[in-house]
C-alpha positions as a printed Julia matrix, in Angstrom:
343×3 Matrix{Float64}:
 -16.0    -2.04  -21.04
 -16.03    0.28  -24.04
 -17.76    3.64  -23.88
 -21.13    3.58  -25.55
 -21.61    6.08  -28.32
 -24.93    7.88  -28.37
 -26.64   11.25  -28.38
 -25.12   13.93  -26.23
 -26.46   13.97  -22.71
 -25.75   15.61  -19.41
 -23.05   14.47  -16.93
 -22.74   10.76  -16.22
 -23.72    9.17  -12.92
 -20.11    9.19  -11.69
 -19.69   12.79  -12.76
 -22.81   13.92  -10.92
 -21.54   12.32   -7.71
 -18.33   14.3    -7.86
 -19.48   17.57   -9.37
 -22.96   18.09   -7.99
 -23.54   15.98   -4.9
 -20.04   15.83   -3.51
 -19.03   18.53   -1.12
 -15.4    18.73   -2.22
 -13.78   21.1     0.2
 -10.61   19.24    1.07
  -9.51   20.5     4.46
  -6.23   19.72    6.17
  -6.71   17.97    9.48
  -5.68   19.73   12.64
  -1.96   20.33   13.19
  -0.93   19.28    9.69
   2.13   20.66    7.96
   1.96   23.21    5.18
   2.92   20.45    2.71
  -0.29   18.53    3.36
  -2.34   21.71    3.44
  -1.1    22.86    0.06
  -1.79   19.46   -1.45
  -5.36   19.44   -0.2
  -6.24   22.77   -1.8
  -5.78   21.25   -5.26
  -9.06   19.34   -4.88
 -11.19   22.45   -5.42
  -9.39   23.29   -8.65
  -9.57   19.7    -9.85
 -13.29   19.59   -9.14
 -13.79   22.5   -11.5
 -11.59   20.84  -14.13
 -13.62   17.64  -13.79
 -16.85   19.5   -14.54
 -15.28   21.02  -17.66
 -13.56   17.84  -18.89
 -16.52   15.48  -18.55
 -17.32   14.17  -22.07
 -20.77   14.57  -23.58
 -21.21   10.82  -23.87
 -23.33    8.33  -22.01
 -21.68    5.42  -20.21
 -22.9     2.07  -19.05
 -25.1     3.05  -16.11
 -25.0    -0.47  -14.73
 -21.2    -0.47  -14.57
 -21.08    2.92  -12.88
 -23.92    2.41  -10.43
 -23.36    1.13   -6.92
 -25.28   -1.56   -5.11
 -28.91   -0.66   -4.56
 -28.37   -1.28   -0.88
 -25.91    1.6    -0.76
 -27.05    5.16   -0.2
 -25.37    7.23   -2.9
 -26.07   10.42   -1.02
 -24.33    9.11    2.1
 -21.15    8.23    0.22
 -21.14   11.17   -2.13
 -21.36   13.87    0.52
 -18.64   14.63    3.01
 -15.5    16.68    3.02
 -12.12   15.64    1.72
  -9.45   15.77    4.43
  -5.75   14.97    4.33
  -5.9    12.33    7.06
  -8.72   10.28    5.49
  -9.54    8.7     2.16
 -12.86    9.69    0.61
 -15.37    6.98   -0.42
 -15.43    8.5    -3.92
 -11.78    7.51   -4.35
 -12.61    3.86   -3.82
 -15.7     4.25   -5.98
 -13.58    5.52   -8.88
 -11.29    2.51   -8.56
 -14.3     0.21   -8.43
 -15.66    1.77  -11.62
 -12.24    1.47  -13.25
 -12.2    -2.23  -12.41
 -15.41   -2.64  -14.42
 -14.25   -0.44  -17.32
 -10.51   -1.0   -17.62
  -9.89    0.42  -21.08
  -8.37    3.6   -22.45
 -11.6     5.09  -23.83
 -13.37    4.9   -20.49
 -10.33    6.15  -18.57
  -9.81    9.18  -20.78
 -13.52    9.93  -20.64
 -13.27   10.07  -16.85
  -9.89   11.79  -16.57
 -11.28   14.58  -14.41
 -12.68   12.14  -11.85
  -9.38   10.26  -11.89
  -7.5    13.48  -11.08
  -9.71   14.1    -8.05
  -9.28   10.54   -6.77
  -5.51   10.69   -7.33
  -5.25   14.04   -5.54
  -7.09   12.54   -2.58
  -4.69    9.58   -2.44
  -1.67   11.86   -2.88
  -2.64   14.19   -0.04
  -3.29   11.17    2.2
   0.08    9.62    1.22
   1.87   12.91    1.79
   0.59   13.06    5.33
   1.29    9.35    5.83
   4.91    9.97    4.85
   5.19   12.68    7.48
   3.68   10.42   10.14
   5.98    7.55    9.15
   9.05    9.68    9.82
   7.95    9.75   13.47
   7.93    5.94   13.5
  11.13    5.38   11.51
  13.49    8.36   11.57
  15.58    6.88    8.74
  12.77    7.49    6.22
  13.1    11.01    4.79
  10.34   13.22    3.4
  10.82   13.07   -0.37
   8.88   14.63   -3.25
   5.99   12.18   -3.29
   5.14   11.97   -6.98
   8.73   11.56   -8.1
  10.02    9.19   -5.43
   7.15    7.34   -3.72
   4.02    7.17   -5.84
   3.5     4.36   -8.36
   1.89    5.15  -11.71
  -1.55    3.75  -12.41
  -0.49    2.68  -15.91
   0.47   -0.99  -16.21
   3.53   -2.24  -18.05
   1.87   -4.79  -20.33
   4.93   -5.68  -22.39
   5.65   -8.93  -20.57
   2.21   -9.63  -19.11
  -0.5   -11.97  -20.32
  -3.08   -9.45  -19.12
  -3.27   -6.45  -21.42
  -5.58   -4.25  -19.34
  -3.9    -0.83  -19.4
  -4.45    0.35  -15.82
  -3.89   -0.89  -12.3
  -7.1    -1.02  -10.33
  -5.48    0.39   -7.23
  -3.39    3.34   -6.04
  -0.07    2.47   -4.4
   2.88    4.13   -2.67
   6.12    2.96   -1.06
   8.47    4.57    1.45
  12.12    3.9     2.29
  15.33    5.87    2.61
  15.25    6.21   -1.17
  11.52    6.03   -1.81
  10.04    3.31   -4.03
  13.39    2.69   -5.75
  16.72    1.61   -4.34
  17.93   -1.28   -2.22
  16.47   -0.39    1.18
  13.58   -2.33    2.66
  10.28   -0.56    2.02
   6.96    0.23    3.62
   4.14   -0.29    1.13
   0.46    0.66    0.9
  -2.06    0.01   -1.86
  -5.71    1.05   -1.93
  -8.12   -1.21   -3.82
 -11.89   -1.66   -3.32
 -13.43   -5.03   -2.57
 -11.44   -5.44    0.66
  -8.26   -5.81   -1.4
  -6.24   -2.91    0.05
  -2.84   -4.01    1.31
  -0.26   -2.89    3.88
   3.13   -4.52    4.1
   6.79   -4.23    3.35
  10.23   -5.73    3.33
  12.62   -6.81    0.61
  10.96   -8.26   -2.49
  13.37  -10.08   -4.83
  16.48   -8.16   -3.71
  19.67   -8.46   -5.72
  21.79  -11.59   -5.34
  24.42   -9.98   -3.1
  21.73   -8.94   -0.62
  20.21  -12.43   -0.61
  23.7   -13.75    0.18
  24.01  -11.32    3.08
  20.63  -12.38    4.45
  21.6   -16.07    4.22
  24.89  -15.44    5.99
  23.1   -13.64    8.82
  20.43  -16.33    9.15
  23.17  -18.97    9.24
  25.1   -17.12   11.94
  22.23  -15.74   14.0
  18.79  -17.14   13.11
  17.31  -15.76   16.31
  17.75  -12.2    15.02
  15.0   -12.73   12.44
  12.93  -15.23   14.4
  12.65  -12.97   17.45
  11.13  -10.26   15.25
   8.71  -12.69   13.61
   7.36  -13.83   16.98
   7.25  -10.4    18.63
   3.73   -9.6    19.8
   2.68   -6.73   17.52
   4.44   -8.06   14.46
   3.02  -11.56   14.8
  -0.5   -10.26   15.48
  -0.47   -7.98   12.45
   1.17  -10.17    9.83
   1.62  -13.82   10.76
  -1.36  -14.83   12.89
  -4.16  -15.63   10.41
  -6.55  -16.86   13.08
  -5.94  -14.13   15.63
  -5.36  -16.74   18.33
  -1.94  -15.72   19.65
  -3.36  -15.09   23.12
  -4.18  -18.78   23.49
  -1.01  -20.16   21.9
   2.17  -21.42   23.56
   5.51  -19.81   22.72
   6.45  -22.85   20.63
   3.15  -22.78   18.75
   3.59  -19.07   18.03
   7.07  -19.65   16.59
   5.85  -22.56   14.46
   2.96  -20.5    13.1
   5.2   -17.47   12.52
   7.66  -19.54   10.51
   4.9   -21.25    8.53
   3.2   -17.96    7.61
   6.48  -16.22    6.76
   7.68  -19.07    4.55
   4.35  -19.27    2.73
   4.35  -15.53    2.16
   7.8   -15.68    0.56
   7.55  -19.01   -1.25
   7.56  -17.41   -4.71
  11.01  -17.8    -6.21
  12.41  -19.75   -3.25
  14.99  -22.41   -4.03
  13.91  -26.03   -4.17
  17.26  -27.21   -2.88
  19.88  -25.9    -0.49
  21.76  -22.76   -1.59
  25.34  -23.29   -2.67
  27.61  -23.59    0.35
  24.87  -24.63    2.82
  24.05  -28.07    4.12
  20.63  -29.32    3.02
  20.2   -30.59    6.61
  20.72  -27.1     8.06
  18.28  -26.4    10.92
  17.02  -23.3     9.11
  17.25  -24.54    5.55
  13.71  -23.28    4.77
  14.73  -19.71    5.63
  17.97  -20.07    3.72
  16.1   -21.04    0.54
  14.16  -17.76    0.47
  14.89  -15.01   -2.04
  12.36  -12.48   -0.72
  11.67  -11.26    2.82
   8.27   -9.58    3.0
   5.08   -9.51    5.05
   1.69   -7.94    4.49
  -1.99   -7.98    5.28
  -5.24   -7.27    3.44
  -7.32   -4.35    4.69
 -11.1    -4.1     4.46
 -12.8    -1.14    2.79
 -14.47   -0.32    6.1
 -11.04   -0.01    7.74
  -9.64    2.14    4.92
 -12.61    4.51    5.25
 -12.44    4.82    9.03
 -12.26    8.4    10.36
  -8.99    7.36   12.03
  -7.63    5.39    9.06
  -4.38    7.35    9.14
  -3.74    6.3    12.73
  -4.73    2.73   11.88
  -2.22    2.49    9.0
   0.55    4.19   10.98
   0.05    1.63   13.77
   0.55   -1.18   11.24
   3.72    0.52    9.99
   4.85    0.83   13.6
   4.54   -2.94   14.0
   6.48   -3.36   10.73
   9.36   -1.03   11.66
  11.53   -3.56   13.6
  11.46   -5.88   10.57
  12.41   -3.08    8.15
  15.19   -1.94   10.48
  16.53   -5.5    10.78
  16.6    -6.03    7.01
  18.36   -2.73    6.36
  20.94   -3.45    9.03
  21.88   -6.62    7.14
  21.77   -5.6     3.47
  22.4    -1.84    3.69
  24.29   -1.17    6.95
  25.41    2.39    7.54
  29.16    2.79    6.9
  31.19    2.78   10.08
  28.28    1.66   12.24
  28.43   -1.7    13.94
  25.67   -4.14   13.04
  23.32   -3.64   15.97
  20.1    -5.51   15.37
  17.23   -3.8    17.05
  14.55   -1.21   16.5
  14.55    2.53   16.21
  11.68    2.89   18.64
  11.9    -0.1    20.9
   8.81   -1.55   19.24
   7.75   -5.14   19.24
């Protein structure tokens, strides 16, 4: 939605929430590292910049307003902390979804900086917590190695909206780039946030390695797919695993995993494999990922950090398995398992 031109007025509705009502005193949670603490202190400075940068233009009040059932005061107040995401961060993304154009974005650059700083401090702490779950994931400079830009690459897309309507970050041995399997988190309002990971469209040599392993030892992957925490988090859409037989669990796990990775899968058997192979459906795959949608209420929980880390903990055996196949450490025997005995 384009910015309406009109007589100069005071701060917009969104600006007032962040500059007047919002108590922006981002505090590091207890026992956090100096890295997270330093990141959180930027919020105060960004708040001041937001007040100065806010344009003297009116915006579409309907697009920026929240539901009348919501209490603006309840969501606007509250401290920013490193181990939580503030409701204003989701509200900015919601507003962006209604006004996804460059004029609106640049007119709300100060609010964007505050929301981004909130997500960055949360992601920085999440990275530190993830290293306790998977010791192979190093702490890297977040903005350079892990954080995805909000700007969309529209060159080859039918949609020409310039910005993503979510914040996202990925973690692996080499961050968001490289050939290692990744842990992924995106934050998007409307119950569209997402946690997942794996190998998405890996290079051809890595697909060949996965097919060889599945051919030789299909149980290595299947045992991870049916493990209790993994299945409950990613492959059990009805949440009925407690009332399912072992065979039913494996059937459902395979069905969900194959559906999740159907994009780009071969229609026929890969070269060198019999089309009657017992695991031909797995052999046809060219991606190996899982994920789950997260509700706004879960993202805004006081213990949301712990909640997300628990999902990553359930994901870790899968990530470890994939890396052991496509990126094994030199000189180390291929020992399929987990780094923390999870599952």
